[in-house]
C-alpha positions as CSV (number, residue, x, y, z in Angstrom):
1,X,0.0,0.0,0.0
2,X,1.5,3.4,-1.0
3,X,2.4,5.9,1.8
4,X,-0.2,8.4,0.8
5,X,-3.1,5.9,1.2
6,X,-1.5,4.8,4.5
7,X,-1.3,8.3,5.9
8,X,-4.8,9.2,4.8
9,X,-6.2,6.0,6.4
10,X,-4.3,6.7,9.7
11,X,-5.4,10.4,9.8
12,X,-9.1,9.4,9.2
13,X,-8.9,6.7,11.9
14,X,-7.4,9.1,14.4
15,X,-10.0,11.8,13.6
16,X,-12.9,9.4,14.2
17,X,-11.2,8.2,17.4
18,X,-10.9,11.8,18.6
19,X,-14.6,12.4,17.9
20,X,-15.4,9.5,20.3
21,X,-13.5,11.2,23.2
22,X,-15.4,13.3,25.8
23,X,-15.9,17.0,25.0
24,X,-14.5,16.6,21.4
25,X,-15.0,19.5,19.0
26,X,-17.3,18.8,16.1
27,X,-14.8,20.0,13.5
28,X,-11.3,18.6,13.6
29,X,-8.5,17.5,11.4
30,X,-5.4,15.4,12.1
31,X,-1.9,16.4,11.1
32,X,0.7,13.6,11.1
33,X,4.4,14.2,11.7
34,X,6.1,11.1,10.2
35,X,9.6,12.2,11.3
36,X,8.6,12.6,15.0
37,X,6.1,9.7,14.8
38,X,3.4,11.8,16.4
39,X,0.2,13.5,15.4
40,X,-1.8,16.7,16.3
41,X,-5.5,17.1,16.4
42,X,-6.4,20.7,15.2
43,X,-10.0,21.4,16.5
44,X,-12.4,24.3,15.6
45,X,-15.3,25.4,17.7
46,X,-18.6,26.7,16.2
47,X,-19.4,30.4,16.9
48,X,-23.1,31.1,16.7
49,X,-24.0,33.9,14.3
50,X,-25.9,37.1,15.3
51,X,-29.5,36.8,14.1
52,X,-30.8,39.7,11.8
53,X,-34.1,40.6,10.3
54,X,-33.0,39.1,6.9
55,X,-31.5,36.0,8.5
56,X,-33.1,35.1,11.8
57,X,-31.3,31.7,11.9
58,X,-27.7,32.3,10.7
59,X,-25.3,29.4,10.1
60,X,-22.6,29.3,12.7
61,X,-19.0,30.2,11.7
62,X,-15.9,28.3,12.7
63,X,-13.4,29.8,15.1
64,X,-9.6,29.5,15.0
65,X,-7.9,26.2,15.1
66,X,-6.4,25.1,18.3
67,X,-4.4,22.0,19.5
68,X,-6.8,19.5,21.1
69,X,-4.7,16.4,20.9
70,X,-5.9,13.8,23.6
71,X,-3.1,12.7,25.9
72,X,-4.6,9.2,26.0
73,X,-7.3,7.7,23.8
74,X,-10.0,5.7,25.6
75,X,-10.8,2.1,24.9
76,X,-13.8,3.0,22.6
77,X,-11.7,5.5,20.6
78,X,-8.9,3.0,20.2
79,X,-11.3,0.3,19.0
80,X,-12.8,2.7,16.4
81,X,-9.3,3.6,15.2
82,X,-8.3,0.0,14.8
83,X,-11.6,-0.9,12.9
84,X,-11.3,2.0,10.5
85,X,-7.6,1.3,9.8
86,X,-8.4,-2.4,9.1
87,X,-11.3,-1.5,6.8
88,X,-9.3,1.1,4.8
89,X,-6.4,-1.3,4.4
90,X,-8.7,-4.1,3.2
91,X,-10.3,-1.8,0.7
92,X,-6.9,-0.6,-0.6
93,X,-5.8,-4.3,-1.0
94,X,-9.1,-5.2,-2.7
95,X,-8.7,-2.2,-5.1
96,X,-5.2,-3.4,-6.0
97,X,-6.4,-7.0,-6.7
98,X,-9.4,-5.8,-8.6
99,X,-7.3,-3.4,-10.7
100,X,-4.8,-6.3,-11.5
101,X,-7.5,-8.7,-12.6
102,X,-10.1,-6.5,-14.2
103,X,-8.1,-6.5,-17.4
104,X,-7.7,-10.4,-17.3
105,X,-11.4,-11.1,-18.1
106,X,-11.7,-13.3,-21.2
107,X,-8.0,-14.4,-20.9
108,X,-6.2,-17.5,-19.8
109,X,-4.4,-17.6,-16.5
110,X,-2.4,-20.4,-14.8
111,X,-3.0,-21.2,-11.2
112,X,-2.5,-23.9,-8.6
113,X,-5.4,-26.0,-7.3
114,X,-6.3,-25.4,-3.6
115,X,-8.9,-27.7,-2.2
116,X,-11.0,-26.1,0.6
117,X,-12.4,-28.4,3.2
118,X,-15.3,-26.0,4.0
119,X,-16.2,-25.6,0.3
120,X,-16.2,-29.1,-1.3
121,X,-18.4,-28.3,-4.3
122,X,-16.1,-25.5,-5.7
123,X,-12.4,-25.6,-6.5
124,X,-10.2,-22.8,-5.4
125,X,-7.4,-21.8,-7.7
126,X,-4.4,-19.8,-6.3
127,X,-3.2,-17.2,-8.8
128,X,-0.2,-15.5,-7.0
129,X,-1.6,-14.2,-3.7
130,X,-5.2,-14.3,-4.9
131,X,-7.7,-17.2,-4.9
132,X,-10.0,-17.5,-7.9
133,X,-13.1,-19.6,-7.8
134,X,-13.8,-22.6,-10.1
135,X,-17.5,-23.3,-9.4
136,X,-19.1,-26.6,-10.1
137,X,-21.0,-25.2,-13.1
138,X,-17.7,-24.3,-14.8
139,X,-16.0,-27.7,-14.1
140,X,-15.7,-30.5,-16.7
141,X,-17.7,-33.6,-15.7
142,X,-15.2,-36.4,-14.9
143,X,-12.2,-34.0,-14.6
144,X,-10.3,-34.3,-11.3
145,X,-8.6,-31.4,-9.7
146,X,-5.8,-32.5,-7.4
147,X,-4.4,-30.2,-4.7
148,X,-1.2,-28.6,-5.8
149,X,-1.8,-29.3,-9.5
150,X,-1.1,-26.5,-12.0
151,X,-4.0,-25.8,-14.3
152,X,-4.9,-23.3,-17.0
153,X,-8.3,-21.6,-16.6
154,X,-10.3,-19.1,-18.5
155,X,-11.4,-15.9,-16.6
156,X,-15.2,-15.7,-16.8
157,X,-15.8,-12.7,-14.6
158,X,-14.1,-10.3,-12.2
159,X,-16.5,-8.4,-9.8
160,X,-16.5,-6.7,-6.5
161,X,-18.2,-9.0,-3.9
162,X,-19.1,-8.5,-0.3
163,X,-15.9,-10.2,0.8
164,X,-13.6,-8.4,-1.7
165,X,-12.9,-9.1,-5.4
166,X,-14.5,-12.2,-6.8
167,X,-12.6,-13.9,-9.7
168,X,-14.7,-16.7,-11.4
169,X,-12.7,-19.0,-13.7
170,X,-13.8,-21.9,-15.9
171,X,-12.5,-25.1,-17.3
172,X,-15.6,-25.9,-19.5
173,X,-16.0,-22.5,-21.3
174,X,-15.8,-22.8,-25.1
175,X,-13.4,-19.8,-25.2
176,X,-10.9,-21.8,-23.2
177,X,-10.2,-24.0,-26.2
178,X,-10.0,-20.9,-28.5
179,X,-7.4,-19.2,-26.2
180,X,-5.4,-22.4,-26.0
181,X,-5.2,-22.6,-29.8
182,X,-4.3,-18.9,-30.1
183,X,-1.2,-19.6,-27.9
184,X,-0.1,-22.3,-30.3
185,X,-1.3,-21.2,-33.8
186,X,0.1,-18.0,-35.2
187,X,-2.4,-18.2,-38.2
188,X,-5.2,-17.5,-35.7
189,X,-3.5,-14.4,-34.4
190,X,-2.7,-13.1,-37.8
191,X,-6.3,-13.7,-39.1
192,X,-5.3,-16.2,-41.8
193,X,-7.5,-18.8,-40.1
194,X,-10.6,-18.3,-38.0
195,X,-12.4,-20.6,-35.5
196,X,-16.0,-20.1,-36.5
197,X,-17.7,-22.2,-33.8
198,X,-16.6,-24.2,-30.8
199,X,-18.4,-26.9,-28.8
200,X,-15.9,-27.9,-26.1
201,X,-13.6,-30.4,-28.0
202,X,-15.1,-29.8,-31.5
203,X,-14.0,-26.8,-33.4
204,X,-15.1,-25.6,-36.9
205,X,-12.5,-23.7,-38.8
206,X,-12.2,-21.8,-42.1
207,X,-9.4,-20.1,-44.0
208,X,-9.4,-16.4,-44.7
209,X,-6.3,-16.6,-47.0
210,X,-5.9,-18.6,-50.2
211,X,-3.5,-21.5,-50.0
212,X,-3.9,-22.0,-46.2
213,X,-5.2,-25.4,-44.9
214,X,-7.2,-24.4,-41.8
215,X,-7.3,-27.9,-40.2
216,X,-3.6,-28.4,-40.9
217,X,-2.8,-25.0,-39.2
218,X,-4.5,-26.1,-36.0
219,X,-3.1,-29.6,-36.1
220,X,0.5,-28.4,-36.7
221,X,3.6,-30.3,-37.9
222,X,3.2,-33.9,-36.7
223,X,0.2,-32.9,-34.6
224,X,2.4,-30.8,-32.3
225,X,0.0,-27.9,-31.9
226,X,-3.2,-29.9,-31.2
227,X,-1.2,-32.1,-28.8
228,X,-0.1,-29.0,-26.9
229,X,-3.7,-28.0,-26.5
230,X,-4.8,-31.5,-25.5
231,X,-2.2,-31.5,-22.7
232,X,-4.1,-28.6,-21.1
233,X,-7.5,-30.3,-21.6
234,X,-6.8,-33.7,-20.1
235,X,-7.8,-37.0,-21.7
236,X,-10.3,-35.4,-24.1
237,X,-9.7,-35.8,-27.9
238,X,-10.0,-32.7,-30.0
239,X,-11.9,-32.8,-33.3
240,X,-11.3,-30.1,-35.9
241,X,-13.8,-29.9,-38.8
242,X,-14.2,-27.6,-41.8
243,X,-16.8,-24.9,-41.4
244,X,-19.3,-24.3,-44.2
245,X,-22.1,-21.8,-44.8
246,X,-24.1,-24.7,-46.3
247,X,-26.0,-26.3,-43.4
248,X,-25.9,-29.8,-45.0
249,X,-22.2,-29.7,-45.5
250,X,-21.5,-28.3,-42.1
251,X,-23.7,-31.0,-40.3
252,X,-21.9,-33.7,-42.3
253,X,-18.5,-32.4,-41.3
254,X,-19.5,-31.9,-37.7
255,X,-20.3,-35.6,-37.2
256,X,-16.6,-36.4,-37.7
257,X,-15.0,-39.0,-37.2
258,X,-18.1,-40.7,-38.7
259,X,-18.6,-40.1,-42.4
260,X,-22.1,-39.0,-43.4
261,X,-23.3,-40.4,-46.8
262,X,-25.9,-37.6,-47.0
263,X,-27.6,-34.9,-45.0
264,X,-31.1,-33.7,-45.6
265,X,-32.1,-30.3,-44.1
266,X,-35.7,-30.6,-42.9
267,X,-36.1,-27.0,-42.0
268,X,-33.5,-24.2,-42.2
269,X,-35.8,-21.9,-40.1
270,X,-36.2,-24.4,-37.2
271,X,-32.6,-25.7,-37.8
272,X,-33.4,-29.4,-38.1
273,X,-31.6,-32.0,-40.2
274,X,-31.3,-35.7,-40.7
275,X,-27.8,-37.2,-41.3
276,X,-27.6,-40.6,-43.0
277,X,-24.7,-42.7,-41.7
278,X,-23.3,-46.0,-43.0
279,X,-24.7,-48.8,-40.8
280,X,-21.3,-49.8,-39.4
281,X,-20.5,-46.2,-38.4
282,X,-23.7,-45.4,-36.5
283,X,-22.1,-45.9,-33.0
284,X,-19.2,-43.7,-34.1
285,X,-21.5,-40.9,-35.1
286,X,-23.5,-41.1,-31.9
287,X,-20.4,-41.4,-29.7
288,X,-20.0,-42.6,-26.2
289,X,-23.2,-41.8,-24.3
290,X,-24.3,-39.7,-27.3
291,X,-21.5,-37.2,-26.8
292,X,-20.4,-36.9,-30.5
293,X,-23.9,-36.2,-31.7
294,X,-24.5,-33.8,-28.9
295,X,-21.3,-31.8,-29.6
296,X,-22.1,-31.8,-33.4
297,X,-25.6,-30.3,-32.6
298,X,-24.1,-27.7,-30.3
299,X,-21.4,-26.8,-32.9
300,X,-23.8,-26.4,-35.8
301,X,-26.8,-25.1,-33.8
302,X,-29.0,-27.7,-35.5
303,X,-31.1,-30.5,-34.1
304,X,-29.6,-33.5,-35.8
305,X,-31.4,-36.8,-36.2
306,X,-29.0,-39.7,-37.1
307,X,-30.4,-42.4,-39.3
308,X,-28.9,-45.5,-41.0
309,X,-28.0,-45.2,-44.7
310,X,-30.4,-48.0,-45.6
311,X,-33.3,-45.8,-44.2
312,X,-32.2,-43.0,-46.5
313,X,-32.5,-45.1,-49.6
């Protein structure tokens, strides 16, 4: 905390403590002497104004300042001073933390997992001297967070709470994957390639520059880039598909790794489509516990029905 804030907090605490003393003047200011390590309370008394016909109730004026420093503060005054100092210091610390993190919203930060015995549903992530909160809604089902483990998280929100700054982070936010890719793929930063849609581990990409392979840019030489992203996401596999403005083509690509033999868009307005899949690839298209189909629907924004190829014929 800078010296100016410290001096202002101390002066205000001593002024309020003085006002709690018996026979204290209503108007007072505190002057600190840092070199001597002492302080002076300069008090002013109110002088009643003379009533006139135009102003029967004149406002009182303030007299000259005089030294009214108490020789010894009482218990109540000392308690007031201590409370005010604590509050002002806490506020100064909170402002410092809030200022440092307010610009981090929407960015990736690295922290260390801190398990809290009193708060078992949420995970606390230590970022320097500050603890961020990873609530249950922002956690990935099945992902375990071990005490002392370093993890990368996405900053969802920074706000002023009742107990100081509240930093909420996420491991399930779609933008986490985008930010991880931006760290590894220069083409995303330069704008040569864009991620058009993200549904957790499925990403739809398109090239903005001729001659650039968007999927290849994200995968990297020998799969190095996508592997670096996967290291931060745990055991999940990342699927990169080609984005298309044509809903049928986009739905077919989104069901990767299964190959759709055809897609029929039932209603563009209601965003519903049927994808016809080769009989031996049906389980691949649906995925474990329906995850692949669910991610494909989230990625495209369409309600996708999966049907065997024979039905399509």
